[in-house]
C-alpha positions in Angstrom: -0.2 0.1 0.1 1.5 3.3 -0.9 0.6 4.5 2.5 3.0 7.6 3.4 4.6 9.3 6.8 5.7 12.8 6.4 8.8 14.0 8.7 8.2 17.7 9.4 9.9 20.1 11.9 11.8 23.5 11.9 14.8 24.0 9.8 18.0 22.2 11.7 15.9 20.0 14.2 17.2 16.5 12.8 14.9 15.6 10.4 17.1 14.3 7.7 19.5 12.8 10.2 16.4 10.8 11.3 15.3 9.9 7.8 18.8 8.7 7.2 18.6 6.7 10.3 15.2 5.2 9.1 16.5 4.1 5.8 19.8 2.9 7.0 21.7 5.0 4.6 22.9 8.6 3.9 19.9 9.1 1.3 19.0 12.6 2.5 21.7 15.5 2.9 22.0 16.4 6.4 23.6 19.9 6.8 23.9 23.0 9.0 21.7 25.4 7.4 17.9 26.3 6.5 16.0 24.5 3.6 18.9 21.7 3.0 15.8 19.9 1.9 14.0 21.4 -0.9 12.4 18.5 -2.7 11.3 15.7 -0.5 13.3 12.7 -0.2 11.2 9.6 0.1 12.3 6.2 1.2 10.3 2.7 2.0 11.1 1.2 5.5 10.5 -2.5 6.2 8.3 -2.9 9.5 10.4 -4.8 12.3 8.6 -8.0 12.7 9.5 -10.9 14.5 6.8 -13.2 13.4 8.5 -13.2 9.8 11.4 -15.3 10.7 9.2 -17.5 12.8 7.2 -18.4 9.7 10.0 -18.6 7.1 11.9 -21.4 9.4 8.7 -23.3 9.8 8.0 -23.3 5.7 12.0 -23.2 4.9 11.1 -20.2 2.8 13.9 -19.2 0.4 13.3 -15.5 1.0 11.5 -12.9 3.6 9.8 -9.7 2.6 8.8 -7.7 5.2 5.6 -5.2 5.3 6.7 -1.6 4.7 5.8 1.7 5.5 6.7 5.0 3.4 8.8 8.0 5.0 8.8 11.4 3.2 11.4 14.1 4.4 10.0 17.4 3.9 11.5 20.7 3.7 11.7 22.5 7.2 8.9 24.9 7.8 9.2 28.4 9.2 6.9 31.1 11.0 4.8 32.8 8.2 4.9 29.6 6.0 1.0 29.7 5.4 1.6 33.1 3.8 4.5 31.9 1.8 7.5 32.5 3.7 10.6 30.6 3.4 9.7 27.3 1.7 5.9 27.5 3.1 3.9 26.7 -0.1 6.4 23.9 -1.3 5.8 22.5 2.4 2.3 22.9 2.8 1.6 21.2 -0.6 4.5 18.3 0.2 2.6 17.6 3.5 -1.1 17.5 1.9 0.2 14.5 -0.2 1.3 12.2 3.0 -1.0 10.3 5.3 0.2 11.2 8.5 2.9 13.3 10.1 5.7 12.8 12.3 7.0 16.0 13.9 10.4 16.4 15.2 11.3 18.5 17.8 14.8 19.5 18.8 15.9 18.9 22.4 19.8 18.4 21.8 22.2 21.2 22.2 25.0 21.7 19.8 27.0 25.0 19.5 27.8 23.5 16.1 24.4 23.2 14.6 22.4 26.7 14.6 18.9 26.7 15.7 16.2 28.9 13.6 15.4 31.2 16.8 18.8 31.2 18.3 18.0 28.7 21.4 16.2 25.7 22.2 12.4 25.9 23.0 10.4 22.8 22.0 7.2 24.8 23.2 7.8 27.7 20.9 8.8 25.1 18.0 5.8 23.1 18.5 3.5 26.3 18.3 5.2 27.8 15.4 4.3 24.5 13.3 0.9 24.1 14.7 -0.1 27.6 14.0 1.3 27.3 10.4 -1.0 24.3 10.0 -3.7 25.8 11.6 -3.5 29.0 9.5 -3.1 27.3 6.5 -6.7 25.0 7.3 -8.2 28.0 8.1 -7.5 29.5 4.6 -8.8 26.1 3.0 -11.9 26.2 5.4 -13.2 29.7 4.6 -13.0 29.1 1.2 -14.9 26.1 1.4 -17.5 27.5 3.7 -18.2 30.9 1.0 -18.7 28.1 -1.7 -21.0 26.0 0.5 -23.1 28.7 1.6 -23.8 29.8 -1.9 -24.8 26.3 -2.7 -27.0 25.8 0.3 -29.2 28.7 -1.0 -30.4 26.5 -3.6 -29.8 23.0 -2.2 -31.1 23.0 1.9 -29.5 19.7 2.0 -26.1 21.4 2.6 -27.0 23.5 5.5 -25.7 20.9 7.9 -22.3 20.5 6.2 -22.2 24.3 6.3 -23.1 24.3 10.1 -20.5 21.8 10.5 -17.9 23.8 8.7 -18.8 27.0 10.7 -18.1 24.9 14.0 -15.0 23.8 12.8 -13.7 27.2 12.0 -14.6 28.1 15.6 -12.7 24.8 16.7 -9.3 26.1 14.6 -9.9 29.8 15.5 -9.2 28.8 19.6 -6.0 27.0 18.6 -7.1 23.1 18.3 -6.5 21.1 15.5 -9.1 19.4 13.5 -8.2 16.0 14.6 -9.6 17.0 17.8 -12.9 18.1 17.3 -15.9 16.1 18.3 -17.8 15.0 15.1 -20.7 12.7 14.3 -20.6 10.0 11.6 -21.8 12.3 8.8 -19.9 15.2 10.2 -16.6 12.7 9.8 -17.4 12.4 6.0 -17.4 16.3 5.7 -14.1 16.5 7.6 -12.5 14.0 5.4 -13.6 16.2 2.4 -11.6 19.0 3.4 -8.3 16.9 3.6 -7.1 19.5 6.3 -3.6 19.3 7.3 -4.3 19.3 11.2 -6.8 16.6 10.8 -3.7 14.3 9.7 -2.8 11.6 12.3 0.3 12.8 14.2 3.1 11.4 16.3 5.8 13.6 17.9 9.5 12.7 18.2 12.0 14.6 20.4 15.4 14.5 19.0 17.6 14.3 22.0 21.3 13.5 23.0 22.8 10.6 24.5 22.2 11.7 27.8 19.0 13.2 27.6 17.3 9.9 26.4 18.4 8.7 29.9 16.2 11.2 31.3 12.7 9.8 32.2 11.1 13.3 32.6 12.7 14.6 29.5 9.5 14.3 27.3 6.9 15.8 30.0 7.3 19.4 28.7 6.0 18.1 25.3 3.4 15.7 26.8 1.9 18.6 28.7 1.8 21.0 25.7 0.0 18.1 23.9 -2.3 17.5 27.1 -3.3 21.5 26.8 -3.9 21.2 23.1 -6.3 18.3 23.7 -4.0 16.1 21.4 -3.4 12.3 22.3 -0.8 11.6 20.1 2.6 9.3 21.0 5.6 11.3 22.2 8.8 9.2 21.2 12.4 10.3 22.4 15.0 9.4 20.1 18.9 10.1 19.7 18.7 10.6 15.9 22.7 10.9 15.5 23.3 7.9 17.5 20.7 6.3 15.5 22.2 7.2 12.4 25.4 5.7 13.2 23.8 2.2 14.5 22.0 2.0 11.2 25.4 2.4 9.1 27.2 -0.4 10.9 27.0 -4.0 9.6 24.6 -6.6 11.2 27.4 -7.9 13.7 28.7 -4.7 14.5 24.9 -3.1 15.2 24.2 -5.8 17.7 27.3 -5.3 19.6 27.0 -1.7 19.7 23.3 -2.1 20.7 24.5 -4.2 23.5 27.2 -1.7 24.7 24.1 0.6 24.7 22.0 -1.5 26.6 19.3 -1.7 23.9 17.3 -4.5 23.0 16.9 -3.1 19.3 17.4 0.4 17.8 14.9 3.0 18.9 13.9 3.7 15.3 11.9 0.4 15.3 9.7 2.2 17.8 8.9 4.9 15.3 8.3 2.6 12.6 6.0 0.5 14.5 4.4 3.3 15.9 3.8 4.9 12.4 2.2 1.8 11.4 -0.3 2.0 14.5 -0.6 5.6 13.5 -2.0 4.9 10.2 -4.3 2.1 11.6 -2.6 -0.8 9.7 -2.1 -4.4 10.4 0.0 -7.2 8.5 -1.2 -10.3 7.4 1.1 -12.9 6.0 1.6 -15.5 2.9 4.1 -18.2 3.9 5.6 -20.9 1.7 8.5 -22.4 0.1 9.1 -19.5 -2.4 8.7 -16.7 0.2 7.3 -15.7 3.4 5.8 -12.0 3.0 4.2 -9.4 5.2 1.5 -7.5 3.7 0.1 -4.3 4.7 -3.6 -3.7 5.0 -5.9 -1.3 6.8 -7.5 -2.4 10.1 -11.0 -3.6 9.3 -10.0 -4.9 5.6 -11.9 -7.7 4.2 -10.4 -10.8 2.8 -11.5 -9.6 -1.0 -9.3 -6.4 -0.2 -6.2 -8.4 1.0 -6.3 -10.6 -1.9 -6.6 -7.4 -4.1 -3.5 -5.9 -2.4 -1.3 -8.8 -3.3 -2.6 -8.8 -7.1 -5.9 -7.6 -9.0 -6.4 -11.0 -10.3 -6.6 -12.3 -7.2 -9.7 -10.1 -6.3 -11.4 -10.5 -9.4 -11.2 -14.3 -9.4 -11.7 -14.7 -5.4 -12.9 -18.1 -4.3 -12.1 -18.2 -0.8 -9.1 -17.4 1.7 -7.7 -20.5 3.5 -6.6 -18.9 7.0 -4.6 -19.5 10.2 -3.8 -17.6 13.1 -0.4 -17.0 13.5 0.0 -18.7 17.1 -1.9 -21.8 15.6 0.6 -22.0 12.6 3.2 -21.7 14.9 2.1 -24.3 17.2 1.1 -26.9 14.8 4.6 -26.3 12.8 2.7 -24.6 9.4 0.0 -25.6 6.8 0.0 -29.2 7.1 0.0 -29.4 11.0 -2.5 -26.8 11.3 -4.8 -28.4 8.8 -4.6 -32.1 10.2 -5.4 -30.1 13.5 -8.5 -28.5 12.0 -7.0 -25.0 12.3 -7.2 -23.9 8.8 -10.2 -22.0 8.3 -12.1 -21.5 4.8 -13.2 -17.7 4.8 -15.3 -15.6 2.1 -14.6 -12.3 0.6 -16.3 -10.5 3.6 -14.1 -11.9 6.4 -12.4 -9.1 8.3 -8.7 -9.9 8.6 -7.1 -9.7 11.5 -3.3 -8.9 12.4 -1.1 -11.8 12.1 -3.3 -14.0 10.0 -1.7 -16.2 7.4 -3.4 -16.5 4.0 -3.6 -18.5 0.9 -6.0 -17.4 -1.7 -8.1 -19.5 -3.9 -9.3 -17.6 -7.0 -10.1 -18.3 -10.9 -7.4 -17.1 -13.6 
């Protein structure tokens, strides 16, 4: 699935360093001046999943293909972006194209890396970015209200939409994101039509140094801001510089370095998994001798929709989906054992796929 997460923030907060670490290579320039990133850098990142190795071992698969999430490194935003300052127009156009947002907030201090405002102030950074996104959304909303009010004069059925948009405008005027407004089912459809920047799911990543990451209270100021703004977003602390160093190491060196740091896994794995959750995604698997593969779908997807993710022909000729729960597949050592134990289910096109399902699709060519 082509679902993408945009990495945003002020200039010089470590966005590109984080992106490089996620990709495991220096694909994005990371320099000490504003607007180093102009055109967005895009990369596909595998979702860490220990289940893949287990399934491949059982099925003696020749290759493993993990599920993926796409990350986009977007140009740094500055105050006045909603009015076209800096690379504001490009920033806003690029962020409109992603499905969710990771906002990077700088907490680390480094005299060799200039902060655009001259000092480290996470509260102001968050306020700057959120204000610019809100102002851009208000422009969009005001134009839409004008259009819908004119249409409602000849079509009274549009009046509920106009009323909701006016309620939403007041909500934004009060400094709250579109994500946080209480909306009925019909109103949620009206909200989706707008495709507002502040309606996108968001996660906050605090870029810290190696000492700060050991402080259990380092993220409290950011959490306090989000509570005030009625945001329930995840907040993670990441030492992007160290994570980038880890990503550049060979597998054996990486394990040793992680041991020295007292880490079970790279901190970036948390971001990738959190991003997966942010987009309300889940993974189902196909497993066999040729390959074991993880497939990404939105939670609530049907077996027919899952078949279409693999290939449109699977969906067009769908007959049924042979399905096994992951735990049963492991317990009974694969397809044959699970079948003998009566754990292989034959599911129809309307079956709602669950995270961890192993599926074999039957279809007409």
